[in-house]
C-alpha positions in Angstrom: 2.6 -2.8 -120.7 0.0 -1.2 -119.3 -2.2 0.7 -121.6 -1.8 -2.2 -124.8 -4.9 -4.2 -124.3 -8.4 -4.1 -124.9 -11.1 -2.6 -122.3 -14.1 -3.7 -121.4 -13.3 -7.6 -122.0 -14.2 -8.2 -118.2 -17.0 -7.0 -115.2 -15.3 -7.2 -111.7 -18.3 -7.7 -109.0 -17.3 -6.7 -105.6 -18.9 -8.3 -102.4 -18.1 -5.5 -99.2 -19.6 -8.6 -97.1 -18.1 -11.5 -97.6 -14.6 -9.8 -99.2 -14.3 -11.5 -102.1 -14.0 -10.0 -105.8 -15.0 -11.4 -108.9 -14.0 -11.1 -111.8 -15.6 -12.7 -115.3 -14.1 -12.7 -118.1 -16.1 -12.0 -122.0 -14.8 -13.7 -124.3 -13.8 -16.4 -121.5 -9.4 -16.9 -120.9 -8.6 -19.5 -123.3 -5.4 -21.7 -122.5 -2.1 -20.6 -122.2 -4.0 -16.9 -123.0 -2.1 -14.3 -120.7 -4.2 -11.5 -119.1 -3.1 -8.7 -116.6 -6.1 -6.7 -114.4 -5.5 -3.5 -113.9 -8.1 -2.3 -110.5 -7.4 1.2 -110.1 -7.3 1.7 -106.4 -6.9 3.8 -103.7 -4.4 4.0 -100.1 -5.8 1.2 -98.4 -6.1 1.9 -94.3 -3.2 0.1 -92.1 -3.8 -3.8 -91.2 -2.8 -6.8 -92.9 -4.5 -8.1 -96.2 -4.6 -11.5 -97.5 -6.1 -13.1 -100.7 -6.0 -16.2 -102.9 -6.8 -16.6 -106.7 -8.7 -19.5 -107.3 -9.7 -19.8 -111.2 -13.1 -21.5 -112.3 -13.7 -23.1 -116.2 -16.7 -21.9 -118.3 -17.6 -25.5 -119.0 -19.5 -27.8 -116.3 -17.5 -30.2 -117.1 -14.4 -29.6 -115.6 -12.8 -28.8 -111.8 -14.8 -26.5 -110.3 -12.0 -24.3 -109.2 -7.7 -24.1 -110.0 -6.0 -22.3 -107.6 -2.5 -19.8 -108.3 -0.4 -19.8 -106.1 -0.2 -19.4 -102.0 -2.2 -17.4 -99.7 -0.2 -13.8 -100.4 0.2 -11.1 -97.5 0.5 -7.5 -97.0 1.4 -6.0 -94.0 0.7 -2.1 -93.8 2.1 -0.2 -91.0 0.6 3.5 -90.3 3.9 5.7 -90.8 4.5 8.9 -87.9 7.1 10.2 -89.2 6.3 13.5 -90.7 7.9 15.6 -93.5 
């Protein structure tokens, strides 16, 4: 449920050139811990949007990236309906 967690435990950075959004948690997320991220949004332009999530552990001795799930796809179409 929204508004039940603590604010300010993550820093988010958007890179328009690469299309990458990076979220860094402080303190880091521990194994088994559940985290919800809510990012304020605007209505996007029509088009096809694809994204995936990769996770990088805090320890350099662990594998460099873990990917969660498939690439997700969202199609947004412009509607010419007027009310």
